[in-house]
PDB file as gemmi writes it, atoms N, CA and C in Angstrom:
CRYST1    1.000    1.000    1.000  90.00  90.00  90.00 P 1                      
ATOM      1  N   UNK A   1      18.457 -18.213  22.574  1.00  0.00           N  
ATOM      2  CA  UNK A   1      17.921 -17.640  21.517  1.00  0.00           C  
ATOM      3  C   UNK A   1      18.215 -16.313  21.352  1.00  0.00           C  
ATOM      4  N   UNK A   2      17.836 -15.652  22.406  1.00  0.00           N  
ATOM      5  CA  UNK A   2      17.897 -14.096  22.362  1.00  0.00           C  
ATOM      6  C   UNK A   2      19.433 -13.839  22.893  1.00  0.00           C  
ATOM      7  N   UNK A   3      20.332 -14.078  23.448  1.00  0.00           N  
ATOM      8  CA  UNK A   3      21.669 -13.931  23.476  1.00  0.00           C  
ATOM      9  C   UNK A   3      22.075 -14.010  22.409  1.00  0.00           C  
ATOM     10  N   UNK A   4      21.932 -15.039  21.207  1.00  0.00           N  
ATOM     11  CA  UNK A   4      22.746 -15.366  20.121  1.00  0.00           C  
ATOM     12  C   UNK A   4      21.572 -14.004  18.861  1.00  0.00           C  
ATOM     13  N   UNK A   5      20.424 -13.571  19.274  1.00  0.00           N  
ATOM     14  CA  UNK A   5      19.888 -12.423  18.199  1.00  0.00           C  
ATOM     15  C   UNK A   5      20.835 -11.342  18.758  1.00  0.00           C  
ATOM     16  N   UNK A   6      20.822 -10.764  19.998  1.00  0.00           N  
ATOM     17  CA  UNK A   6      21.586  -9.964  20.328  1.00  0.00           C  
ATOM     18  C   UNK A   6      23.017  -9.938  19.860  1.00  0.00           C  
ATOM     19  N   UNK A   7      23.705 -10.636  20.029  1.00  0.00           N  
ATOM     20  CA  UNK A   7      25.132 -10.772  19.473  1.00  0.00           C  
ATOM     21  C   UNK A   7      24.945 -10.609  18.007  1.00  0.00           C  
ATOM     22  N   UNK A   8      24.158 -11.145  17.411  1.00  0.00           N  
ATOM     23  CA  UNK A   8      23.929 -10.768  15.431  1.00  0.00           C  
ATOM     24  C   UNK A   8      23.526  -9.366  15.323  1.00  0.00           C  
ATOM     25  N   UNK A   9      22.783  -8.677  16.386  1.00  0.00           N  
ATOM     26  CA  UNK A   9      22.217  -7.566  16.238  1.00  0.00           C  
ATOM     27  C   UNK A   9      23.524  -6.524  16.125  1.00  0.00           C  
ATOM     28  N   UNK A  10      24.280  -6.683  17.058  1.00  0.00           N  
ATOM     29  CA  UNK A  10      25.425  -6.112  17.671  1.00  0.00           C  
ATOM     30  C   UNK A  10      26.819  -6.275  16.662  1.00  0.00           C  
ATOM     31  N   UNK A  11      26.915  -7.114  16.217  1.00  0.00           N  
ATOM     32  CA  UNK A  11      27.769  -7.597  15.175  1.00  0.00           C  
ATOM     33  C   UNK A  11      27.409  -6.826  13.860  1.00  0.00           C  
ATOM     34  N   UNK A  12      26.142  -6.917  13.642  1.00  0.00           N  
ATOM     35  CA  UNK A  12      25.634  -6.561  11.966  1.00  0.00           C  
ATOM     36  C   UNK A  12      26.026  -4.754  12.022  1.00  0.00           C  
ATOM     37  N   UNK A  13      26.007  -4.232  13.384  1.00  0.00           N  
ATOM     38  CA  UNK A  13      25.745  -2.813  13.549  1.00  0.00           C  
ATOM     39  C   UNK A  13      27.256  -2.341  13.014  1.00  0.00           C  
ATOM     40  N   UNK A  14      28.194  -2.792  14.293  1.00  0.00           N  
ATOM     41  CA  UNK A  14      29.527  -2.824  13.800  1.00  0.00           C  
ATOM     42  C   UNK A  14      30.228  -3.230  12.366  1.00  0.00           C  
ATOM     43  N   UNK A  15      29.652  -3.436  11.513  1.00  0.00           N  
ATOM     44  CA  UNK A  15      30.017  -3.425  10.479  1.00  0.00           C  
ATOM     45  C   UNK A  15      29.834  -2.425   9.575  1.00  0.00           C  
ATOM     46  N   UNK A  16      28.676  -1.257  10.544  1.00  0.00           N  
ATOM     47  CA  UNK A  16      28.572  -0.334   9.871  1.00  0.00           C  
ATOM     48  C   UNK A  16      29.474   1.079  10.356  1.00  0.00           C  
ATOM     49  N   UNK A  17      30.167   0.582  10.999  1.00  0.00           N  
ATOM     50  CA  UNK A  17      30.951   1.344  12.008  1.00  0.00           C  
ATOM     51  C   UNK A  17      32.053   1.037  12.513  1.00  0.00           C  
ATOM     52  N   UNK A  18      33.080   1.849  12.672  1.00  0.00           N  
ATOM     53  CA  UNK A  18      34.407   1.448  13.509  1.00  0.00           C  
ATOM     54  C   UNK A  18      34.584   2.600  14.389  1.00  0.00           C  
ATOM     55  N   UNK A  19      35.518   2.419  15.218  1.00  0.00           N  
ATOM     56  CA  UNK A  19      36.155   3.228  16.335  1.00  0.00           C  
ATOM     57  C   UNK A  19      37.418   3.494  15.869  1.00  0.00           C  
ATOM     58  N   UNK A  20      37.933   4.783  15.413  1.00  0.00           N  
ATOM     59  CA  UNK A  20      39.083   4.793  15.018  1.00  0.00           C  
ATOM     60  C   UNK A  20      40.041   6.088  15.658  1.00  0.00           C  
ATOM     61  N   UNK A  21      41.288   6.118  16.052  1.00  0.00           N  
ATOM     62  CA  UNK A  21      41.705   6.803  16.993  1.00  0.00           C  
ATOM     63  C   UNK A  21      42.771   7.698  15.808  1.00  0.00           C  
ATOM     64  N   UNK A  22      42.219   9.147  16.238  1.00  0.00           N  
ATOM     65  CA  UNK A  22      42.861  10.208  15.179  1.00  0.00           C  
ATOM     66  C   UNK A  22      43.907  10.920  16.271  1.00  0.00           C  
ATOM     67  N   UNK A  23      45.093  10.325  15.771  1.00  0.00           N  
ATOM     68  CA  UNK A  23      46.432  10.824  16.308  1.00  0.00           C  
ATOM     69  C   UNK A  23      46.891  12.444  16.737  1.00  0.00           C  
ATOM     70  N   UNK A  24      46.162  12.852  15.663  1.00  0.00           N  
ATOM     71  CA  UNK A  24      46.661  14.531  15.264  1.00  0.00           C  
ATOM     72  C   UNK A  24      45.682  15.262  16.530  1.00  0.00           C  
ATOM     73  N   UNK A  25      44.252  14.560  16.815  1.00  0.00           N  
ATOM     74  CA  UNK A  25      43.413  15.504  17.936  1.00  0.00           C  
ATOM     75  C   UNK A  25      43.438  14.844  19.047  1.00  0.00           C  
ATOM     76  N   UNK A  26      43.741  13.543  19.095  1.00  0.00           N  
ATOM     77  CA  UNK A  26      43.841  12.725  20.512  1.00  0.00           C  
ATOM     78  C   UNK A  26      42.667  12.545  20.917  1.00  0.00           C  
ATOM     79  N   UNK A  27      41.735  12.217  19.659  1.00  0.00           N  
ATOM     80  CA  UNK A  27      40.244  11.594  19.817  1.00  0.00           C  
ATOM     81  C   UNK A  27      39.802  10.489  19.183  1.00  0.00           C  
ATOM     82  N   UNK A  28      38.982   9.657  19.930  1.00  0.00           N  
ATOM     83  CA  UNK A  28      38.413   8.804  18.798  1.00  0.00           C  
ATOM     84  C   UNK A  28      37.078   8.903  18.070  1.00  0.00           C  
ATOM     85  N   UNK A  29      37.377   8.570  17.101  1.00  0.00           N  
ATOM     86  CA  UNK A  29      36.125   9.288  16.021  1.00  0.00           C  
ATOM     87  C   UNK A  29      35.238   7.907  15.574  1.00  0.00           C  
ATOM     88  N   UNK A  30      34.156   8.091  15.485  1.00  0.00           N  
ATOM     89  CA  UNK A  30      33.198   7.181  15.056  1.00  0.00           C  
ATOM     90  C   UNK A  30      33.188   7.379  13.308  1.00  0.00           C  
ATOM     91  N   UNK A  31      33.505   6.283  12.411  1.00  0.00           N  
ATOM     92  CA  UNK A  31      33.682   6.376  11.094  1.00  0.00           C  
ATOM     93  C   UNK A  31      33.631   5.326  10.450  1.00  0.00           C  
ATOM     94  N   UNK A  32      33.275   5.201   9.216  1.00  0.00           N  
ATOM     95  CA  UNK A  32      32.898   4.243   8.665  1.00  0.00           C  
ATOM     96  C   UNK A  32      34.350   3.328   8.059  1.00  0.00           C  
ATOM     97  N   UNK A  33      33.886   1.678   7.947  1.00  0.00           N  
ATOM     98  CA  UNK A  33      35.198   1.233   8.230  1.00  0.00           C  
ATOM     99  C   UNK A  33      36.163   1.323   7.162  1.00  0.00           C  
ATOM    100  N   UNK A  34      35.634   1.945   6.034  1.00  0.00           N  
ATOM    101  CA  UNK A  34      36.665   2.244   4.964  1.00  0.00           C  
ATOM    102  C   UNK A  34      37.413   3.686   5.328  1.00  0.00           C  
ATOM    103  N   UNK A  35      37.024   4.267   6.381  1.00  0.00           N  
ATOM    104  CA  UNK A  35      37.614   6.006   6.058  1.00  0.00           C  
ATOM    105  C   UNK A  35      39.337   5.863   6.448  1.00  0.00           C  
ATOM    106  N   UNK A  36      39.661   6.723   5.762  1.00  0.00           N  
ATOM    107  CA  UNK A  36      41.103   7.121   6.287  1.00  0.00           C  
ATOM    108  C   UNK A  36      41.536   8.243   6.672  1.00  0.00           C  
ATOM    109  N   UNK A  37      42.601   8.629   7.437  1.00  0.00           N  
ATOM    110  CA  UNK A  37      43.025   9.612   7.784  1.00  0.00           C  
ATOM    111  C   UNK A  37      43.510  10.641   6.734  1.00  0.00           C  
ATOM    112  N   UNK A  38      43.088  11.708   6.820  1.00  0.00           N  
ATOM    113  CA  UNK A  38      43.242  12.487   5.620  1.00  0.00           C  
ATOM    114  C   UNK A  38      43.896  14.113   6.144  1.00  0.00           C  
ATOM    115  N   UNK A  39      44.761  14.992   5.600  1.00  0.00           N  
ATOM    116  CA  UNK A  39      44.639  16.076   5.618  1.00  0.00           C  
ATOM    117  C   UNK A  39      44.285  17.113   4.882  1.00  0.00           C  
ATOM    118  N   UNK A  40      43.395  17.905   5.556  1.00  0.00           N  
ATOM    119  CA  UNK A  40      42.840  19.249   4.584  1.00  0.00           C  
ATOM    120  C   UNK A  40      43.494  20.022   4.692  1.00  0.00           C  
ATOM    121  N   UNK A  41      44.245  20.694   3.742  1.00  0.00           N  
ATOM    122  CA  UNK A  41      45.426  22.017   3.900  1.00  0.00           C  
ATOM    123  C   UNK A  41      44.579  23.313   3.977  1.00  0.00           C  
ATOM    124  N   UNK A  42      43.520  23.313   3.757  1.00  0.00           N  
ATOM    125  CA  UNK A  42      42.639  24.350   3.826  1.00  0.00           C  
ATOM    126  C   UNK A  42      42.047  24.931   5.458  1.00  0.00           C  
ATOM    127  N   UNK A  43      41.746  23.752   5.861  1.00  0.00           N  
ATOM    128  CA  UNK A  43      41.431  23.860   7.405  1.00  0.00           C  
ATOM    129  C   UNK A  43      42.806  23.925   8.076  1.00  0.00           C  
ATOM    130  N   UNK A  44      43.584  22.899   7.779  1.00  0.00           N  
ATOM    131  CA  UNK A  44      44.787  22.709   9.061  1.00  0.00           C  
ATOM    132  C   UNK A  44      44.403  21.244   9.613  1.00  0.00           C  
ATOM    133  N   UNK A  45      43.623  20.533   9.425  1.00  0.00           N  
ATOM    134  CA  UNK A  45      42.847  19.706  10.147  1.00  0.00           C  
ATOM    135  C   UNK A  45      43.224  18.211   9.603  1.00  0.00           C  
ATOM    136  N   UNK A  46      43.621  17.286  10.283  1.00  0.00           N  
ATOM    137  CA  UNK A  46      43.223  15.824  10.175  1.00  0.00           C  
ATOM    138  C   UNK A  46      42.139  15.162  10.516  1.00  0.00           C  
ATOM    139  N   UNK A  47      41.651  14.567   9.302  1.00  0.00           N  
ATOM    140  CA  UNK A  47      40.126  13.949   9.821  1.00  0.00           C  
ATOM    141  C   UNK A  47      39.891  12.925   9.308  1.00  0.00           C  
ATOM    142  N   UNK A  48      39.100  11.790   9.661  1.00  0.00           N  
ATOM    143  CA  UNK A  48      38.918  10.930   8.905  1.00  0.00           C  
ATOM    144  C   UNK A  48      37.858  10.995   7.679  1.00  0.00           C  
ATOM    145  N   UNK A  49      38.121  10.509   6.632  1.00  0.00           N  
ATOM    146  CA  UNK A  49      36.937  10.764   5.439  1.00  0.00           C  
ATOM    147  C   UNK A  49      37.012   9.374   4.485  1.00  0.00           C  
ATOM    148  N   UNK A  50      36.042   9.799   3.641  1.00  0.00           N  
ATOM    149  CA  UNK A  50      35.973   8.409   2.672  1.00  0.00           C  
ATOM    150  C   UNK A  50      37.254   8.616   1.783  1.00  0.00           C  
ATOM    151  N   UNK A  51      37.633   7.027   1.282  1.00  0.00           N  
ATOM    152  CA  UNK A  51      38.862   7.492   0.772  1.00  0.00           C  
ATOM    153  C   UNK A  51      38.490   8.199  -0.705  1.00  0.00           C  
ATOM    154  N   UNK A  52      39.297   8.448  -1.718  1.00  0.00           N  
ATOM    155  CA  UNK A  52      39.233   9.512  -2.525  1.00  0.00           C  
ATOM    156  C   UNK A  52      38.748  10.893  -2.145  1.00  0.00           C  
ATOM    157  N   UNK A  53      38.199  11.411  -0.942  1.00  0.00           N  
ATOM    158  CA  UNK A  53      37.921  12.508  -0.625  1.00  0.00           C  
ATOM    159  C   UNK A  53      38.965  13.206  -0.997  1.00  0.00           C  
ATOM    160  N   UNK A  54      38.575  14.499  -1.232  1.00  0.00           N  
ATOM    161  CA  UNK A  54      39.208  15.870  -1.443  1.00  0.00           C  
ATOM    162  C   UNK A  54      38.476  17.131  -0.582  1.00  0.00           C  
ATOM    163  N   UNK A  55      39.647  17.976  -0.635  1.00  0.00           N  
ATOM    164  CA  UNK A  55      38.753  19.438   0.298  1.00  0.00           C  
ATOM    165  C   UNK A  55      37.767  20.264  -1.252  1.00  0.00           C  
ATOM    166  N   UNK A  56      36.664  20.617  -0.380  1.00  0.00           N  
ATOM    167  CA  UNK A  56      35.870  20.954  -1.144  1.00  0.00           C  
ATOM    168  C   UNK A  56      35.353  22.258  -0.171  1.00  0.00           C  
ATOM    169  N   UNK A  57      35.008  23.232  -1.360  1.00  0.00           N  
ATOM    170  CA  UNK A  57      34.464  24.252  -0.582  1.00  0.00           C  
ATOM    171  C   UNK A  57      33.169  24.848  -0.041  1.00  0.00           C  
ATOM    172  N   UNK A  58      32.767  24.848   0.875  1.00  0.00           N  
ATOM    173  CA  UNK A  58      31.357  25.454   1.453  1.00  0.00           C  
ATOM    174  C   UNK A  58      31.323  26.646   1.463  1.00  0.00           C  
ATOM    175  N   UNK A  59      30.732  27.422   0.089  1.00  0.00           N  
ATOM    176  CA  UNK A  59      30.707  28.883   0.251  1.00  0.00           C  
ATOM    177  C   UNK A  59      29.472  29.422   1.206  1.00  0.00           C  
ATOM    178  N   UNK A  60      28.454  28.621   1.587  1.00  0.00           N  
ATOM    179  CA  UNK A  60      27.639  28.923   2.359  1.00  0.00           C  
ATOM    180  C   UNK A  60      28.352  29.175   3.689  1.00  0.00           C  
ATOM    181  N   UNK A  61      29.019  28.468   4.156  1.00  0.00           N  
ATOM    182  CA  UNK A  61      29.901  28.089   5.608  1.00  0.00           C  
ATOM    183  C   UNK A  61      30.995  28.927   5.736  1.00  0.00           C  
ATOM    184  N   UNK A  62      31.459  29.167   4.213  1.00  0.00           N  
ATOM    185  CA  UNK A  62      32.962  29.738   4.257  1.00  0.00           C  
ATOM    186  C   UNK A  62      34.025  29.027   4.994  1.00  0.00           C  
ATOM    187  N   UNK A  63      33.885  27.560   4.817  1.00  0.00           N  
ATOM    188  CA  UNK A  63      34.946  26.768   5.408  1.00  0.00           C  
ATOM    189  C   UNK A  63      35.322  25.477   3.959  1.00  0.00           C  
ATOM    190  N   UNK A  64      36.545  24.980   4.266  1.00  0.00           N  
ATOM    191  CA  UNK A  64      36.682  23.896   3.146  1.00  0.00           C  
ATOM    192  C   UNK A  64      36.094  22.445   4.020  1.00  0.00           C  
ATOM    193  N   UNK A  65      35.547  21.471   3.455  1.00  0.00           N  
ATOM    194  CA  UNK A  65      35.364  20.363   4.277  1.00  0.00           C  
ATOM    195  C   UNK A  65      35.622  19.037   3.264  1.00  0.00           C  
ATOM    196  N   UNK A  66      36.489  18.358   3.673  1.00  0.00           N  
ATOM    197  CA  UNK A  66      36.718  16.936   2.937  1.00  0.00           C  
ATOM    198  C   UNK A  66      35.281  16.301   2.716  1.00  0.00           C  
ATOM    199  N   UNK A  67      35.536  15.902   1.362  1.00  0.00           N  
ATOM    200  CA  UNK A  67      34.241  15.205   1.206  1.00  0.00           C  
ATOM    201  C   UNK A  67      34.552  14.557  -0.373  1.00  0.00           C  
ATOM    202  N   UNK A  68      33.910  13.391  -0.274  1.00  0.00           N  
ATOM    203  CA  UNK A  68      33.887  12.644  -2.054  1.00  0.00           C  
ATOM    204  C   UNK A  68      33.484  13.574  -3.066  1.00  0.00           C  
ATOM    205  N   UNK A  69      34.016  13.314  -4.453  1.00  0.00           N  
ATOM    206  CA  UNK A  69      33.814  14.128  -5.355  1.00  0.00           C  
ATOM    207  C   UNK A  69      32.374  14.405  -5.389  1.00  0.00           C  
ATOM    208  N   UNK A  70      31.695  13.491  -5.608  1.00  0.00           N  
ATOM    209  CA  UNK A  70      30.195  13.950  -5.850  1.00  0.00           C  
ATOM    210  C   UNK A  70      29.301  14.411  -4.783  1.00  0.00           C  
ATOM    211  N   UNK A  71      29.625  15.100  -3.776  1.00  0.00           N  
ATOM    212  CA  UNK A  71      29.321  15.655  -2.565  1.00  0.00           C  
ATOM    213  C   UNK A  71      28.604  16.853  -3.191  1.00  0.00           C  
ATOM    214  N   UNK A  72      27.788  17.281  -2.762  1.00  0.00           N  
ATOM    215  CA  UNK A  72      27.245  18.451  -2.768  1.00  0.00           C  
ATOM    216  C   UNK A  72      26.784  19.171  -1.595  1.00  0.00           C  
ATOM    217  N   UNK A  73      26.285  20.485  -1.840  1.00  0.00           N  
ATOM    218  CA  UNK A  73      25.865  21.444  -0.586  1.00  0.00           C  
ATOM    219  C   UNK A  73      24.779  20.809  -0.190  1.00  0.00           C  
ATOM    220  N   UNK A  74      24.097  21.009   0.999  1.00  0.00           N  
ATOM    221  CA  UNK A  74      22.483  20.546   1.460  1.00  0.00           C  
ATOM    222  C   UNK A  74      22.447  21.174   2.672  1.00  0.00           C  
ATOM    223  N   UNK A  75      20.964  21.722   2.352  1.00  0.00           N  
ATOM    224  CA  UNK A  75      20.833  22.724   3.852  1.00  0.00           C  
ATOM    225  C   UNK A  75      20.163  21.883   4.915  1.00  0.00           C  
ATOM    226  N   UNK A  76      20.747  22.154   6.311  1.00  0.00           N  
ATOM    227  CA  UNK A  76      20.183  21.256   7.230  1.00  0.00           C  
ATOM    228  C   UNK A  76      19.410  22.389   8.197  1.00  0.00           C  
ATOM    229  N   UNK A  77      17.959  22.422   7.814  1.00  0.00           N  
ATOM    230  CA  UNK A  77      17.265  23.181   8.201  1.00  0.00           C  
ATOM    231  C   UNK A  77      17.064  23.466  10.026  1.00  0.00           C  
ATOM    232  N   UNK A  78      17.538  22.049  10.746  1.00  0.00           N  
ATOM    233  CA  UNK A  78      17.347  22.070  12.231  1.00  0.00           C  
ATOM    234  C   UNK A  78      18.586  22.451  13.106  1.00  0.00           C  
ATOM    235  N   UNK A  79      19.881  22.407  12.095  1.00  0.00           N  
ATOM    236  CA  UNK A  79      20.926  23.340  12.739  1.00  0.00           C  
ATOM    237  C   UNK A  79      21.398  24.545  12.192  1.00  0.00           C  
ATOM    238  N   UNK A  80      20.301  24.783  11.010  1.00  0.00           N  
ATOM    239  CA  UNK A  80      20.702  26.191  10.344  1.00  0.00           C  
ATOM    240  C   UNK A  80      21.707  26.121   9.699  1.00  0.00           C  
ATOM    241  N   UNK A  81      22.348  25.122   9.025  1.00  0.00           N  
ATOM    242  CA  UNK A  81      23.876  25.216   8.435  1.00  0.00           C  
ATOM    243  C   UNK A  81      23.984  24.470   7.189  1.00  0.00           C  
ATOM    244  N   UNK A  82      24.569  24.468   6.182  1.00  0.00           N  
ATOM    245  CA  UNK A  82      24.784  23.939   5.186  1.00  0.00           C  
ATOM    246  C   UNK A  82      25.730  23.100   5.359  1.00  0.00           C  
ATOM    247  N   UNK A  83      25.482  21.759   4.651  1.00  0.00           N  
ATOM    248  CA  UNK A  83      26.747  20.702   5.251  1.00  0.00           C  
ATOM    249  C   UNK A  83      27.146  20.308   3.498  1.00  0.00           C  
ATOM    250  N   UNK A  84      28.145  19.375   3.367  1.00  0.00           N  
ATOM    251  CA  UNK A  84      28.384  18.826   2.094  1.00  0.00           C  
ATOM    252  C   UNK A  84      28.426  17.540   2.637  1.00  0.00           C  
ATOM    253  N   UNK A  85      27.674  17.076   1.595  1.00  0.00           N  
ATOM    254  CA  UNK A  85      27.095  15.388   1.686  1.00  0.00           C  
ATOM    255  C   UNK A  85      26.953  15.074   0.591  1.00  0.00           C  
ATOM    256  N   UNK A  86      26.903  13.459   0.531  1.00  0.00           N  
ATOM    257  CA  UNK A  86      26.489  12.764  -0.588  1.00  0.00           C  
ATOM    258  C   UNK A  86      25.078  13.117  -0.888  1.00  0.00           C  
ATOM    259  N   UNK A  87      24.929  13.165  -2.265  1.00  0.00           N  
ATOM    260  CA  UNK A  87      23.266  13.084  -2.863  1.00  0.00           C  
ATOM    261  C   UNK A  87      22.379  12.446  -2.052  1.00  0.00           C  
ATOM    262  N   UNK A  88      22.598  11.033  -1.841  1.00  0.00           N  
ATOM    263  CA  UNK A  88      21.772  10.384  -1.796  1.00  0.00           C  
ATOM    264  C   UNK A  88      21.578   9.850   0.396  1.00  0.00           C  
ATOM    265  N   UNK A  89      22.258  10.989   0.606  1.00  0.00           N  
ATOM    266  CA  UNK A  89      22.228  11.067   2.514  1.00  0.00           C  
ATOM    267  C   UNK A  89      20.401  11.656   2.812  1.00  0.00           C  
ATOM    268  N   UNK A  90      20.701  10.760   3.968  1.00  0.00           N  
ATOM    269  CA  UNK A  90      19.332  11.377   4.621  1.00  0.00           C  
ATOM    270  C   UNK A  90      19.376  11.936   5.994  1.00  0.00           C  
ATOM    271  N   UNK A  91      18.544  13.381   6.110  1.00  0.00           N  
ATOM    272  CA  UNK A  91      18.730  13.676   7.780  1.00  0.00           C  
ATOM    273  C   UNK A  91      18.153  13.038   8.675  1.00  0.00           C  
ATOM    274  N   UNK A  92      19.360  12.663   9.543  1.00  0.00           N  
ATOM    275  CA  UNK A  92      18.943  11.954  10.596  1.00  0.00           C  
ATOM    276  C   UNK A  92      18.928  12.620  11.968  1.00  0.00           C  
ATOM    277  N   UNK A  93      18.246  12.353  13.274  1.00  0.00           N  
ATOM    278  CA  UNK A  93      18.246  13.031  14.347  1.00  0.00           C  
ATOM    279  C   UNK A  93      19.039  12.192  15.100  1.00  0.00           C  
ATOM    280  N   UNK A  94      20.054  12.637  16.089  1.00  0.00           N  
ATOM    281  CA  UNK A  94      20.722  12.077  17.462  1.00  0.00           C  
ATOM    282  C   UNK A  94      19.999  12.518  18.620  1.00  0.00           C  
ATOM    283  N   UNK A  95      19.006  11.915  19.093  1.00  0.00           N  
ATOM    284  CA  UNK A  95      18.342  11.960  20.512  1.00  0.00           C  
ATOM    285  C   UNK A  95      19.388  12.590  21.772  1.00  0.00           C  
ATOM    286  N   UNK A  96      20.533  11.761  21.410  1.00  0.00           N  
ATOM    287  CA  UNK A  96      21.470  11.791  22.692  1.00  0.00           C  
ATOM    288  C   UNK A  96      22.260  13.149  22.838  1.00  0.00           C  
ATOM    289  N   UNK A  97      22.405  14.108  21.513  1.00  0.00           N  
ATOM    290  CA  UNK A  97      22.942  14.965  21.616  1.00  0.00           C  
ATOM    291  C   UNK A  97      21.890  16.743  21.064  1.00  0.00           C  
ATOM    292  N   UNK A  98      20.797  16.091  20.503  1.00  0.00           N  
ATOM    293  CA  UNK A  98      19.880  17.007  19.828  1.00  0.00           C  
ATOM    294  C   UNK A  98      20.029  17.665  18.735  1.00  0.00           C  
ATOM    295  N   UNK A  99      21.160  16.522  17.888  1.00  0.00           N  
ATOM    296  CA  UNK A  99      21.620  17.264  16.801  1.00  0.00           C  
ATOM    297  C   UNK A  99      20.928  16.669  15.423  1.00  0.00           C  
ATOM    298  N   UNK A 100      21.217  17.054  14.298  1.00  0.00           N  
ATOM    299  CA  UNK A 100      20.555  16.655  13.197  1.00  0.00           C  
ATOM    300  C   UNK A 100      21.955  16.511  11.948  1.00  0.00           C  
ATOM    301  N   UNK A 101      21.675  15.589  11.219  1.00  0.00           N  
ATOM    302  CA  UNK A 101      22.743  15.417  10.030  1.00  0.00           C  
ATOM    303  C   UNK A 101      22.700  14.711   9.091  1.00  0.00           C  
ATOM    304  N   UNK A 102      23.093  15.049   7.701  1.00  0.00           N  
ATOM    305  CA  UNK A 102      23.196  14.062   6.890  1.00  0.00           C  
ATOM    306  C   UNK A 102      24.296  13.135   6.979  1.00  0.00           C  
ATOM    307  N   UNK A 103      23.396  11.817   6.869  1.00  0.00           N  
ATOM    308  CA  UNK A 103      24.655  10.621   7.061  1.00  0.00           C  
ATOM    309  C   UNK A 103      23.588   9.446   6.110  1.00  0.00           C  
ATOM    310  N   UNK A 104      24.594   8.334   5.601  1.00  0.00           N  
ATOM    311  CA  UNK A 104      23.862   7.268   4.534  1.00  0.00           C  
ATOM    312  C   UNK A 104      22.552   6.809   5.290  1.00  0.00           C  
ATOM    313  N   UNK A 105      21.806   5.926   4.335  1.00  0.00           N  
ATOM    314  CA  UNK A 105      20.337   5.895   4.856  1.00  0.00           C  
ATOM    315  C   UNK A 105      20.563   5.007   5.771  1.00  0.00           C  
ATOM    316  N   UNK A 106      21.618   3.928   5.796  1.00  0.00           N  
ATOM    317  CA  UNK A 106      21.481   2.657   6.396  1.00  0.00           C  
ATOM    318  C   UNK A 106      22.714   2.681   7.863  1.00  0.00           C  
ATOM    319  N   UNK A 107      22.851   4.200   8.222  1.00  0.00           N  
ATOM    320  CA  UNK A 107      23.800   4.456   9.141  1.00  0.00           C  
ATOM    321  C   UNK A 107      22.878   4.325  10.166  1.00  0.00           C  
ATOM    322  N   UNK A 108      23.225   3.783  11.461  1.00  0.00           N  
ATOM    323  CA  UNK A 108      23.008   3.870  12.884  1.00  0.00           C  
ATOM    324  C   UNK A 108      23.593   4.311  13.998  1.00  0.00           C  
ATOM    325  N   UNK A 109      22.842   4.967  14.964  1.00  0.00           N  
ATOM    326  CA  UNK A 109      23.553   5.516  15.996  1.00  0.00           C  
ATOM    327  C   UNK A 109      24.607   4.650  16.685  1.00  0.00           C  
ATOM    328  N   UNK A 110      25.828   5.077  16.734  1.00  0.00           N  
ATOM    329  CA  UNK A 110      26.862   3.971  17.366  1.00  0.00           C  
ATOM    330  C   UNK A 110      27.233   4.636  18.593  1.00  0.00           C  
ATOM    331  N   UNK A 111      27.699   3.694  19.944  1.00  0.00           N  
ATOM    332  CA  UNK A 111      28.033   4.408  21.125  1.00  0.00           C  
ATOM    333  C   UNK A 111      29.961   4.258  20.911  1.00  0.00           C  
ATOM    334  N   UNK A 112      30.173   5.527  20.909  1.00  0.00           N  
ATOM    335  CA  UNK A 112      31.592   5.726  20.895  1.00  0.00           C  
ATOM    336  C   UNK A 112      32.071   5.582  22.435  1.00  0.00           C  
ATOM    337  N   UNK A 113      32.122   4.547  23.277  1.00  0.00           N  
ATOM    338  CA  UNK A 113      32.814   4.531  24.551  1.00  0.00           C  
ATOM    339  C   UNK A 113      34.172   5.122  24.743  1.00  0.00           C  
ATOM    340  N   UNK A 114      35.030   5.577  24.023  1.00  0.00           N  
ATOM    341  CA  UNK A 114      36.214   6.392  24.392  1.00  0.00           C  
ATOM    342  C   UNK A 114      35.795   7.479  24.649  1.00  0.00           C  
ATOM    343  N   UNK A 115      35.005   8.158  23.803  1.00  0.00           N  
ATOM    344  CA  UNK A 115      34.341   9.427  23.952  1.00  0.00           C  
ATOM    345  C   UNK A 115      33.328   9.780  24.872  1.00  0.00           C  
ATOM    346  N   UNK A 116      32.677   8.777  25.283  1.00  0.00           N  
ATOM    347  CA  UNK A 116      31.526   8.643  26.130  1.00  0.00           C  
ATOM    348  C   UNK A 116      29.924   9.047  25.239  1.00  0.00           C  
ATOM    349  N   UNK A 117      30.030   8.999  24.027  1.00  0.00           N  
ATOM    350  CA  UNK A 117      28.882   9.857  23.422  1.00  0.00           C  
ATOM    351  C   UNK A 117      28.434   8.696  22.253  1.00  0.00           C  
ATOM    352  N   UNK A 118      27.251   9.115  22.010  1.00  0.00           N  
ATOM    353  CA  UNK A 118      26.643   8.390  20.718  1.00  0.00           C  
ATOM    354  C   UNK A 118      26.734   9.311  19.406  1.00  0.00           C  
ATOM    355  N   UNK A 119      26.766   8.675  18.371  1.00  0.00           N  
ATOM    356  CA  UNK A 119      27.030   9.423  17.008  1.00  0.00           C  
ATOM    357  C   UNK A 119      26.750   8.594  16.069  1.00  0.00           C  
ATOM    358  N   UNK A 120      26.642   9.387  14.558  1.00  0.00           N  
ATOM    359  CA  UNK A 120      26.719   8.598  13.545  1.00  0.00           C  
ATOM    360  C   UNK A 120      28.021   8.529  12.814  1.00  0.00           C  
ATOM    361  N   UNK A 121      28.521   7.277  12.147  1.00  0.00           N  
ATOM    362  CA  UNK A 121      29.447   7.364  11.526  1.00  0.00           C  
ATOM    363  C   UNK A 121      29.933   8.590  10.470  1.00  0.00           C  
ATOM    364  N   UNK A 122      31.094   8.856  10.354  1.00  0.00           N  
ATOM    365  CA  UNK A 122      31.350  10.238   9.561  1.00  0.00           C  
ATOM    366  C   UNK A 122      31.870   9.305   8.214  1.00  0.00           C  
TER     367      UNK A 122                                                      
END                                                                             
């Protein structure tokens, strides 16, 4: 019974995130299953983002972020920075690298074996 429960738990967690290769950076990224590779012309970077994401200016950090149209600026007091995030995201802690990020409430830490690190899906 325990192996079946473990298998079901791993499958449920993997449905919330995927490992996708970014050929422009040469790195594997932990992303949501529907994330698409997109180019941000303001930062000159390719990255995975939600479908329909567009560059939004983050005036507090003086940078352009790829984000969904309904994203807002949210202050992260643990990192002392402003993030462009969906309004319904929660601030979650990653004990493996000591960082805090705004992520979807149902997001769980995922192990990225390609990069040997634990991270929340972007």
